[in-house]
C-alpha positions as CSV (number, residue, x, y, z in Angstrom):
1,M,-40.6,19.1,29.1
2,A,-38.6,21.3,26.6
3,S,-40.2,21.8,23.4
4,N,-36.8,21.1,21.4
5,T,-33.2,19.0,22.1
6,Y,-31.1,21.8,22.6
7,A,-33.3,23.2,25.6
8,A,-34.5,19.8,26.9
9,V,-32.9,18.1,30.0
10,G,-33.2,14.4,30.9
11,N,-33.0,13.0,27.5
12,K,-31.7,9.6,27.3
13,E,-27.9,9.0,25.9
14,D,-27.5,7.4,22.7
15,V,-25.9,4.0,21.9
16,S,-26.7,3.1,18.0
17,D,-30.7,1.3,12.5
18,I,-31.2,2.7,8.8
19,I,-32.5,2.8,5.3
20,T,-32.7,0.9,2.4
21,N,-31.0,1.4,-0.6
22,I,-32.6,3.8,-3.1
23,S,-30.0,4.0,-5.9
24,P,-27.0,1.4,-5.5
25,E,-25.6,1.8,-8.8
26,D,-25.2,5.9,-8.1
27,T,-25.0,5.7,-4.7
28,P,-22.1,3.1,-4.1
29,L,-20.9,4.1,-0.6
30,Y,-24.1,4.9,0.9
31,S,-25.6,1.6,-0.6
32,K,-22.6,-0.7,0.5
33,I,-22.7,0.6,4.2
34,G,-24.2,-1.4,6.9
35,R,-27.3,-0.1,9.3
36,S,-27.3,1.2,13.0
37,K,-29.4,3.0,15.1
38,A,-29.1,6.5,16.4
39,S,-31.3,7.2,19.6
40,Q,-30.4,10.9,20.1
41,V,-29.0,13.9,17.9
42,T,-25.6,13.6,19.1
43,H,-25.2,9.6,18.3
44,E,-22.2,8.3,20.1
45,W,-20.2,4.9,20.2
46,L,-17.1,3.4,21.7
47,E,-13.8,2.6,19.8
48,D,-11.6,-0.1,21.1
49,I,-8.0,-1.1,19.6
50,L,-6.2,-4.4,19.9
51,G,-3.0,-3.0,21.1
52,E,0.5,-3.4,20.3
53,P,1.7,-6.9,20.3
54,R,4.9,-7.4,22.8
55,E,7.4,-10.1,23.2
56,N,5.9,-12.6,26.0
57,K,8.1,-15.0,27.8
58,N,8.4,-15.9,31.4
59,P,10.2,-17.8,33.7
60,E,9.2,-21.0,35.5
61,G,7.7,-20.1,38.5
62,Y,7.6,-16.4,37.8
63,T,5.1,-14.3,39.7
64,Y,1.8,-13.1,38.2
65,F,1.3,-9.7,37.1
66,T,-1.3,-7.4,35.7
67,M,-1.4,-4.2,33.9
68,N,-4.0,-1.4,33.8
69,A,-6.5,-2.0,30.7
70,E,-6.4,0.6,28.2
71,P,-9.8,2.4,28.4
72,R,-12.3,2.6,25.3
73,T,-12.7,5.9,23.1
74,R,-16.2,7.5,22.8
75,L,-16.8,9.0,19.8
76,N,-19.6,10.8,18.3
77,N,-21.3,12.6,15.2
78,Y,-24.6,14.6,15.1
79,T,-27.6,13.7,13.1
80,Q,-28.5,15.4,10.0
81,I,-32.2,16.1,8.9
82,M,-32.9,15.8,5.3
83,H,-35.7,17.0,3.2
84,R,-37.3,17.5,-0.2
85,G,-40.7,18.1,-1.0
86,I,-42.5,18.9,-4.5
87,Q,-45.9,20.5,-5.2
88,V,-48.0,19.6,-8.2
89,T,-51.2,21.5,-9.4
90,D,-54.7,19.5,-9.1
91,T,-55.3,20.4,-12.9
92,Q,-51.8,19.0,-13.9
93,E,-52.5,15.8,-11.7
94,I,-55.7,15.0,-13.4
95,V,-55.1,16.1,-17.3
96,L,-53.8,13.2,-19.6
97,K,-50.1,12.8,-19.6
98,Y,-47.8,11.1,-22.0
99,G,-46.0,8.1,-20.3
100,L,-47.3,8.6,-17.0
101,R,-50.5,8.5,-14.9
102,S,-49.6,10.4,-11.7
103,E,-47.3,13.7,-11.9
104,I,-46.9,13.8,-8.0
105,A,-46.1,9.9,-8.2
106,Y,-43.5,10.6,-10.8
107,Q,-41.8,13.9,-9.1
108,M,-41.7,11.8,-5.9
109,Q,-39.8,9.2,-7.3
110,K,-37.5,11.9,-8.7
111,E,-37.1,13.3,-5.3
112,L,-36.5,9.9,-3.8
113,K,-33.3,9.5,-6.0
114,G,-32.3,13.1,-5.5
115,L,-32.3,12.3,-2.0
116,A,-30.0,9.2,-2.2
117,F,-27.6,11.8,-4.1
118,D,-27.8,14.0,-1.2
119,C,-26.9,11.4,1.0
120,E,-23.7,10.0,-1.2
121,R,-22.4,13.5,-1.5
122,A,-22.7,14.2,2.1
123,L,-20.6,11.1,3.1
124,L,-17.9,12.3,0.7
125,T,-17.9,15.9,1.2
126,Q,-18.6,17.3,4.5
127,D,-15.6,17.9,6.4
128,T,-17.0,19.1,9.5
129,K,-19.5,18.4,12.1
130,V,-21.8,21.1,13.4
131,L,-24.1,20.7,16.4
132,G,-26.3,23.3,15.2
133,S,-29.3,25.3,16.9
134,M,-33.0,25.8,16.4
135,D,-31.5,28.5,13.5
136,E,-28.8,26.5,12.1
137,A,-29.1,23.0,10.8
138,R,-27.0,20.4,12.3
139,Q,-24.4,18.6,10.0
140,F,-22.7,15.1,10.6
141,G,-19.0,14.9,9.5
142,G,-18.5,12.6,6.5
143,L,-15.4,10.7,5.6
144,P,-13.2,14.0,5.1
145,Y,-13.5,14.5,8.8
146,W,-13.4,11.2,10.1
147,I,-10.2,9.9,8.2
148,V,-7.1,11.6,9.7
149,T,-4.4,8.7,10.4
150,N,-3.7,7.0,7.2
151,I,-3.2,9.8,5.0
152,L,-0.5,9.6,2.1
153,S,-0.1,13.2,0.8
154,N,2.1,14.9,-1.3
155,G,2.8,18.4,0.1
156,G,0.5,19.8,-2.2
157,T,2.4,18.9,-5.2
158,P,-0.3,16.6,-7.7
159,R,1.5,13.5,-8.5
160,A,0.2,10.2,-10.4
161,L,-2.4,7.5,-9.0
162,T,0.1,4.3,-9.2
163,F,-0.5,0.9,-8.2
164,D,2.7,1.3,-5.8
165,L,1.1,4.2,-4.4
166,I,-2.3,1.9,-3.3
167,N,-0.1,-0.9,-2.0
168,N,1.7,1.7,0.2
169,A,-1.2,2.9,1.5
170,L,-2.6,-0.6,2.0
171,E,0.6,-1.7,4.0
172,Q,0.4,1.5,6.2
173,V,-3.3,0.4,7.3
174,W,-2.3,-3.3,7.6
175,V,0.6,-2.5,9.8
176,A,-2.4,-0.3,12.1
177,G,-4.2,-3.7,12.1
178,G,-6.8,-3.1,9.1
179,K,-7.5,-4.4,5.9
180,P,-9.4,-2.0,3.5
181,T,-11.6,-3.9,0.5
182,I,-12.8,-1.3,-1.2
183,L,-10.9,1.4,-3.3
184,L,-13.6,4.4,-4.0
185,V,-12.4,6.7,-6.8
186,S,-13.8,9.3,-9.2
187,P,-14.3,8.0,-12.8
188,R,-11.4,9.4,-13.8
189,N,-9.0,7.6,-11.3
190,K,-11.5,4.3,-12.3
191,R,-9.7,5.1,-15.7
192,I,-6.3,5.2,-14.2
193,V,-7.0,2.3,-12.2
194,S,-7.7,0.1,-15.3
195,T,-4.5,1.3,-17.0
196,F,-2.5,-0.8,-14.4
197,T,-0.6,-3.8,-16.3
198,A,2.3,-4.1,-14.0
199,G,3.1,-8.2,-14.2
200,H,2.5,-8.1,-10.4
201,T,-1.1,-6.9,-11.0
202,K,-3.9,-9.3,-11.8
203,F,-7.0,-8.1,-13.8
204,M,-10.3,-9.8,-12.5
205,N,-14.0,-9.7,-13.6
206,G,-15.7,-9.6,-10.4
207,N,-14.8,-11.9,-7.6
208,T,-15.0,-15.1,-9.7
209,T,-12.6,-15.1,-12.5
210,K,-8.9,-14.2,-13.0
211,K,-9.4,-13.3,-16.8
212,L,-7.7,-10.4,-18.5
213,S,-10.2,-7.5,-18.8
214,Q,-10.4,-3.9,-20.3
215,V,-12.2,-2.8,-17.2
216,I,-11.0,-3.5,-13.4
217,S,-13.9,-4.3,-10.9
218,V,-11.4,-5.8,-8.6
219,L,-7.9,-5.1,-7.9
220,E,-5.4,-8.1,-6.6
221,T,-2.8,-6.4,-3.8
222,D,-0.2,-7.6,-2.0
223,F,-2.7,-7.3,1.1
224,G,-5.5,-9.0,-0.3
225,I,-8.4,-8.3,-2.9
226,V,-9.6,-4.6,-3.2
227,Q,-12.9,-4.2,-5.1
228,C,-12.6,-0.5,-7.2
229,M,-15.6,1.1,-6.6
230,T,-16.4,4.4,-8.8
231,D,-18.5,7.4,-7.5
232,R,-19.6,10.5,-9.1
233,F,-19.1,12.8,-6.1
234,M,-15.3,11.6,-5.8
235,P,-12.9,14.5,-6.8
236,D,-10.1,13.5,-9.2
237,D,-7.2,14.5,-6.7
238,I,-8.1,11.8,-3.8
239,V,-8.9,8.0,-3.6
240,Y,-10.1,6.5,-0.6
241,G,-9.6,3.0,0.6
242,L,-12.0,1.9,3.1
243,S,-13.1,-1.3,5.2
244,P,-17.1,-1.1,5.0
245,E,-17.5,-3.4,7.9
246,Y,-16.3,-0.5,10.1
247,I,-18.9,2.2,8.7
248,K,-22.3,2.6,9.3
249,K,-25.5,5.0,8.8
250,A,-27.4,5.5,12.1
251,F,-30.6,6.8,11.5
252,L,-32.6,8.7,14.3
253,R,-35.6,8.8,11.9
254,N,-35.8,6.6,9.1
255,F,-36.8,8.2,5.7
256,K,-40.7,8.3,5.2
257,T,-43.0,10.1,2.5
258,G,-46.0,11.9,3.6
259,E,-48.8,14.6,2.2
260,L,-48.9,17.9,3.7
261,P,-52.2,19.7,4.4
262,K,-54.2,21.3,1.5
263,I,-53.9,24.9,1.8
264,S,-54.3,25.7,-1.9
265,D,-55.6,23.9,-5.2
266,M,-52.3,21.7,-5.2
267,A,-51.0,18.6,-4.1
268,R,-48.0,18.9,-1.8
269,R,-45.6,15.7,-0.8
270,Y,-42.6,15.5,1.1
271,V,-39.9,13.0,2.3
272,N,-37.6,13.4,5.2
273,G,-35.4,11.5,7.6
274,E,-32.7,12.2,10.2
275,W,-29.5,10.1,10.1
276,T,-25.7,10.4,10.8
277,L,-22.3,8.5,9.7
278,E,-20.9,6.1,12.4
279,M,-17.4,5.7,11.6
280,R,-15.8,3.1,13.9
281,A,-11.9,2.0,13.7
282,E,-10.5,5.2,11.8
283,K,-7.6,3.4,11.5
284,A,-8.8,0.8,9.3
285,H,-9.3,3.1,6.3
286,F,-6.9,5.4,4.2
287,K,-6.8,8.3,1.9
288,I,-4.5,9.2,-0.9
289,E,-4.6,12.9,-1.9
290,D,-2.4,15.1,-3.9
291,L,-3.2,13.1,-7.0
292,D,-3.0,14.9,-10.8
293,G,-6.0,12.7,-12.3
294,I,-4.1,12.1,-15.6
295,V,-4.7,9.2,-17.5
296,P,-1.6,7.5,-18.9
297,A,-1.4,7.7,-22.7
298,A,-1.7,4.5,-24.0
Protein backbone atom coordinates (compact mmCIF):
# COMPACT_ATOMS: atom_id res chain seq x y z
CA MET A 1 0.00 0.00 0.00
CA ALA A 2 1.43 3.36 -0.99
CA SER A 3 1.83 6.03 1.69
CA ASN A 4 0.26 8.89 -0.30
CA THR A 5 -2.45 9.46 -2.92
CA TYR A 6 0.03 10.34 -5.66
CA ALA A 7 1.71 6.93 -5.59
CA ALA A 8 -1.26 4.79 -4.57
CA VAL A 9 -2.94 2.41 -7.01
CA GLY A 10 -6.49 1.07 -6.58
CA ASN A 11 -8.11 3.90 -4.65
CA LYS A 12 -11.85 4.13 -5.34
CA GLU A 13 -13.12 6.81 -7.68
CA ASP A 14 -14.96 9.80 -6.33
CA VAL A 15 -18.64 10.61 -6.58
CA SER A 16 -19.71 13.60 -4.13
CA ASP A 17 -20.86 16.76 2.04
CA ILE A 18 -19.68 19.83 3.89
CA ILE A 19 -19.09 22.16 6.70
CA THR A 20 -21.22 24.34 8.90
CA ASN A 21 -21.39 28.10 8.47
CA ILE A 22 -18.70 29.85 10.48
CA SER A 23 -19.31 33.52 9.66
CA PRO A 24 -22.35 33.93 7.39
CA GLU A 25 -22.27 37.74 7.36
CA ASP A 26 -18.67 38.00 6.21
CA THR A 27 -18.62 34.87 4.04
CA PRO A 28 -21.91 35.10 2.13
CA LEU A 29 -21.05 32.78 -0.76
CA TYR A 30 -19.41 30.08 1.36
CA SER A 31 -22.38 30.18 3.75
CA LYS A 32 -25.01 30.23 1.00
CA ILE A 33 -23.94 27.32 -1.18
CA GLY A 34 -24.98 23.76 -0.41
CA ARG A 35 -22.99 20.79 0.75
CA SER A 36 -21.64 17.76 -1.02
CA LYS A 37 -19.25 14.93 -0.24
CA ALA A 38 -15.88 14.20 -1.76
CA SER A 39 -14.27 10.80 -1.37
CA GLN A 40 -11.10 11.33 -3.39
CA VAL A 41 -8.59 14.15 -3.85
CA THR A 42 -9.75 14.45 -7.47
CA HIS A 43 -13.45 15.11 -6.96
CA GLU A 44 -15.57 14.28 -9.99
CA TRP A 45 -19.18 14.83 -10.98
CA LEU A 46 -21.35 14.53 -14.08
CA GLU A 47 -23.00 17.43 -15.89
CA ASP A 48 -25.91 17.01 -18.28
CA ILE A 49 -27.80 19.43 -20.52
CA LEU A 50 -31.42 19.45 -21.63
CA GLY A 51 -30.57 20.13 -25.25
CA GLU A 52 -32.05 22.61 -27.71
CA PRO A 53 -35.83 22.61 -28.34
CA ARG A 54 -36.80 21.63 -31.87
CA GLU A 55 -39.86 21.69 -34.07
CA ASN A 56 -41.74 18.50 -33.23
CA LYS A 57 -44.56 17.39 -35.53
CA ASN A 58 -45.20 14.11 -37.32
CA PRO A 59 -47.84 12.86 -39.85
CA GLU A 60 -50.34 10.11 -39.14
CA GLY A 61 -48.86 6.68 -39.55
CA TYR A 62 -45.29 7.98 -39.23
CA THR A 63 -42.44 5.57 -38.65
CA TYR A 64 -40.86 5.61 -35.21
CA PHE A 65 -37.31 6.91 -35.15
CA THR A 66 -34.63 7.35 -32.51
CA MET A 67 -31.53 9.45 -32.03
CA ASN A 68 -28.29 8.92 -30.16
CA ALA A 69 -28.46 10.24 -26.61
CA GLU A 70 -26.10 13.08 -25.77
CA PRO A 71 -23.34 11.87 -23.41
CA ARG A 72 -22.97 13.52 -20.03
CA THR A 73 -19.86 15.56 -19.33
CA ARG A 74 -17.45 14.42 -16.62
CA LEU A 75 -15.96 17.31 -14.63
CA ASN A 76 -13.51 17.44 -11.73
CA ASN A 77 -11.83 19.70 -9.21
CA TYR A 78 -9.04 19.02 -6.72
CA THR A 79 -9.46 19.04 -2.95
CA GLN A 80 -7.48 21.66 -1.08
CA ILE A 81 -6.08 21.22 2.44
CA MET A 82 -6.62 24.24 4.67
CA HIS A 83 -4.93 24.64 8.03
CA ARG A 84 -4.51 27.20 10.79
CA GLY A 85 -2.70 26.78 14.08
CA ILE A 86 -1.80 28.85 17.15
CA GLN A 87 0.31 28.50 20.26
CA VAL A 88 0.03 30.11 23.70
CA THR A 89 2.50 29.73 26.56
CA ASP A 90 1.23 27.94 29.64
CA THR A 91 1.95 31.09 31.66
CA GLN A 92 -0.19 33.27 29.39
CA GLU A 93 -2.98 30.73 29.59
CA ILE A 94 -3.09 30.76 33.41
CA VAL A 95 -2.54 34.44 34.30
CA LEU A 96 -5.56 36.64 34.92
CA LYS A 97 -6.73 38.49 31.81
CA TYR A 98 -9.24 41.23 31.12
CA GLY A 99 -12.40 40.08 29.35
CA LEU A 100 -11.59 36.39 28.92
CA ARG A 101 -10.66 33.27 30.81
CA SER A 102 -8.77 31.20 28.30
CA GLU A 103 -6.28 32.73 25.87
CA ILE A 104 -6.10 29.55 23.82
CA ALA A 105 -9.90 29.36 23.44
CA TYR A 106 -10.05 33.03 22.44
CA GLN A 107 -7.31 32.66 19.85
CA MET A 108 -8.93 29.54 18.39
CA GLN A 109 -12.19 31.45 17.87
CA LYS A 110 -10.23 34.03 15.91
CA GLU A 111 -8.60 31.31 13.81
CA LEU A 112 -11.96 29.73 13.00
CA LYS A 113 -13.26 33.03 11.67
CA GLY A 114 -10.02 33.56 9.81
CA LEU A 115 -10.40 30.13 8.24
CA ALA A 116 -13.88 31.09 7.04
CA PHE A 117 -12.31 34.13 5.35
CA ASP A 118 -9.73 31.83 3.75
CA CYS A 119 -12.54 29.70 2.31
CA GLU A 120 -14.43 32.69 0.91
CA ARG A 121 -11.27 34.14 -0.60
CA ALA A 122 -10.43 30.85 -2.27
CA LEU A 123 -13.87 30.61 -3.86
CA LEU A 124 -13.59 34.09 -5.37
CA THR A 125 -9.91 34.43 -6.31
CA GLN A 126 -8.51 31.06 -7.37
CA ASP A 127 -8.44 31.08 -11.16
CA THR A 128 -6.52 27.84 -11.68
CA LYS A 129 -6.65 24.32 -10.30
CA VAL A 130 -3.46 22.47 -9.34
CA LEU A 131 -3.12 18.71 -8.77
CA GLY A 132 0.04 19.27 -6.76
CA SER A 133 2.46 16.71 -5.34
CA MET A 134 4.03 15.81 -2.02
CA ASP A 135 6.02 19.06 -2.36
CA GLU A 136 3.33 21.29 -3.86
CA ALA A 137 -0.10 22.00 -2.36
CA ARG A 138 -3.23 21.07 -4.26
CA GLN A 139 -5.53 23.93 -5.22
CA PHE A 140 -9.12 23.88 -6.40
CA GLY A 141 -10.40 26.13 -9.12
CA GLY A 142 -12.77 28.84 -7.83
CA LEU A 143 -15.41 30.89 -9.62
CA PRO A 144 -12.87 32.64 -11.91
CA TYR A 145 -11.77 29.23 -13.20
CA TRP A 146 -15.22 27.78 -13.80
CA ILE A 147 -17.36 30.61 -15.20
CA VAL A 148 -16.28 30.85 -18.83
CA THR A 149 -19.43 30.81 -21.02
CA ASN A 150 -21.58 33.76 -20.01
CA ILE A 151 -18.96 36.50 -19.71
CA LEU A 152 -19.91 40.06 -20.65
CA SER A 153 -16.68 41.94 -21.26
CA ASN A 154 -15.89 45.29 -22.84
CA GLY A 155 -12.53 44.55 -24.43
CA GLY A 156 -10.65 45.75 -21.38
CA THR A 157 -12.22 49.22 -21.43
CA PRO A 158 -13.82 50.17 -18.08
CA ARG A 159 -17.54 50.96 -18.22
CA ALA A 160 -20.33 51.67 -15.75
CA LEU A 161 -22.36 48.97 -14.05
CA THR A 162 -25.99 49.55 -15.09
CA PHE A 163 -29.33 47.88 -14.62
CA ASP A 164 -29.48 47.18 -18.36
CA LEU A 165 -26.08 45.49 -18.25
CA ILE A 166 -27.31 43.15 -15.50
CA ASN A 167 -30.48 42.50 -17.49
CA ASN A 168 -28.41 41.66 -20.58
CA ALA A 169 -26.38 39.13 -18.60
CA LEU A 170 -29.52 37.60 -17.12
CA GLU A 171 -31.05 37.31 -20.58
CA GLN A 172 -27.96 35.54 -21.90
CA VAL A 173 -28.11 32.98 -19.10
CA TRP A 174 -31.88 32.62 -19.51
CA VAL A 175 -31.42 31.70 -23.15
CA ALA A 176 -28.90 29.07 -22.07
CA GLY A 177 -31.47 27.61 -19.65
CA GLY A 178 -30.35 29.20 -16.37
CA LYS A 179 -31.92 31.61 -13.91
CA PRO A 180 -29.43 33.29 -11.52
CA THR A 181 -30.89 34.43 -8.19
CA ILE A 182 -27.78 36.04 -6.63
CA LEU A 183 -25.85 39.09 -7.77
CA LEU A 184 -22.49 38.96 -5.97
CA VAL A 185 -20.86 42.40 -5.81
CA SER A 186 -18.13 44.38 -4.08
CA PRO A 187 -19.05 47.03 -1.49
CA ARG A 188 -18.48 49.72 -4.14
CA ASN A 189 -20.72 48.00 -6.69
CA LYS A 190 -23.36 47.48 -4.01
CA ARG A 191 -23.47 51.27 -3.67
CA ILE A 192 -23.83 51.55 -7.45
CA VAL A 193 -26.71 49.07 -7.50
CA SER A 194 -28.39 51.13 -4.79
CA THR A 195 -28.52 54.10 -7.20
CA PHE A 196 -30.70 52.26 -9.73
CA THR A 197 -33.87 54.37 -9.84
CA ALA A 198 -35.24 53.77 -13.34
CA GLY A 199 -38.99 53.41 -13.59
CA HIS A 200 -38.79 49.74 -14.50
CA THR A 201 -36.73 48.99 -11.39
CA LYS A 202 -38.42 48.22 -8.09
CA PHE A 203 -36.70 48.52 -4.76
CA MET A 204 -37.48 45.81 -2.29
CA ASN A 205 -36.86 45.21 1.39
CA GLY A 206 -35.93 41.56 1.74
CA ASN A 207 -38.29 39.17 -0.06
CA THR A 208 -41.58 40.41 1.40
CA THR A 209 -42.19 44.12 0.79
CA LYS A 210 -41.94 46.45 -2.19
CA LYS A 211 -41.43 49.78 -0.46
CA LEU A 212 -38.84 52.28 -1.64
CA SER A 213 -35.58 51.83 0.26
CA GLN A 214 -32.19 53.53 0.19
CA VAL A 215 -30.45 50.14 0.49
CA ILE A 216 -31.31 47.42 -2.01
CA SER A 217 -31.33 43.86 -0.75
CA VAL A 218 -33.34 42.47 -3.66
CA LEU A 219 -33.48 43.64 -7.26
CA GLU A 220 -36.51 42.88 -9.43
CA THR A 221 -35.44 42.32 -13.03
CA ASP A 222 -37.11 41.23 -16.26
CA PHE A 223 -35.91 37.72 -15.47
CA GLY A 224 -36.99 37.40 -11.85
CA ILE A 225 -35.92 38.45 -8.39
CA VAL A 226 -32.17 38.69 -7.82
CA GLN A 227 -30.71 39.01 -4.33
CA CYS A 228 -27.80 41.47 -4.21
CA MET A 229 -25.08 40.15 -1.88
CA THR A 230 -22.03 42.17 -0.87
CA ASP A 231 -18.75 40.30 -0.54
CA ARG A 232 -15.55 41.79 0.88
CA PHE A 233 -13.43 39.66 -1.46
CA MET A 234 -15.09 40.82 -4.68
CA PRO A 235 -13.07 43.30 -6.78
CA ASP A 236 -14.71 46.45 -8.14
CA ASP A 237 -14.22 45.55 -11.81
CA ILE A 238 -16.45 42.44 -11.90
CA VAL A 239 -19.78 41.12 -10.61
CA TYR A 240 -21.11 37.57 -10.65
CA GLY A 241 -24.62 36.31 -11.28
CA LEU A 242 -25.00 32.93 -9.60
CA SER A 243 -27.46 30.07 -9.37
CA PRO A 244 -26.48 28.74 -5.90
CA GLU A 245 -28.38 25.47 -6.31
CA TYR A 246 -25.69 24.40 -8.78
CA ILE A 247 -22.71 25.27 -6.55
CA LYS A 248 -21.57 22.94 -3.78
CA LYS A 249 -18.71 22.76 -1.30
CA ALA A 250 -17.55 19.13 -1.26
CA PHE A 251 -15.62 17.98 1.80
CA LEU A 252 -13.16 15.12 1.79
CA ARG A 253 -12.36 15.92 5.44
CA ASN A 254 -14.65 18.13 7.48
CA PHE A 255 -12.99 20.91 9.41
CA LYS A 256 -11.96 19.81 12.90
CA THR A 257 -9.92 21.22 15.78
CA GLY A 258 -7.24 19.33 17.66
CA GLU A 259 -4.43 19.60 20.19
CA LEU A 260 -0.84 19.04 19.13
CA PRO A 261 1.59 17.02 21.28
CA LYS A 262 3.30 18.81 24.15
CA ILE A 263 6.91 19.60 23.18
CA SER A 264 7.45 22.82 25.12
CA ASP A 265 5.96 25.00 27.86
CA MET A 266 3.05 26.05 25.69
CA ALA A 267 -0.27 24.81 24.38
CA ARG A 268 -0.68 24.26 20.61
CA ARG A 269 -3.98 23.92 18.79
CA TYR A 270 -4.93 23.55 15.14
CA VAL A 271 -7.91 23.45 12.82
CA ASN A 272 -7.81 21.82 9.39
CA GLY A 273 -9.91 20.18 6.71
CA GLU A 274 -9.92 19.34 3.02
CA TRP A 275 -12.53 20.40 0.49
CA THR A 276 -13.21 21.60 -3.02
CA LEU A 277 -15.68 23.53 -5.14
CA GLU A 278 -18.22 21.44 -7.06
CA MET A 279 -19.45 23.59 -9.94
CA ARG A 280 -22.46 22.18 -11.76
CA ALA A 281 -24.26 23.72 -14.74
CA GLU A 282 -21.61 26.31 -15.55
CA LYS A 283 -23.94 27.96 -18.06
CA ALA A 284 -26.35 28.84 -15.21
CA HIS A 285 -24.02 31.62 -14.04
CA PHE A 286 -22.59 34.83 -15.49
CA LYS A 287 -19.75 37.27 -15.03
CA ILE A 288 -19.74 40.95 -15.96
CA GLU A 289 -16.23 42.38 -16.22
CA ASP A 290 -14.46 45.60 -17.21
CA LEU A 291 -16.44 47.69 -14.70
CA ASP A 292 -15.15 51.10 -13.59
CA GLY A 293 -16.42 50.98 -9.99
CA ILE A 294 -17.53 54.63 -10.10
CA VAL A 295 -20.58 55.54 -8.02
CA PRO A 296 -22.82 57.94 -10.00
CA ALA A 297 -23.08 61.43 -8.58
CA ALA A 298 -26.31 62.15 -6.75
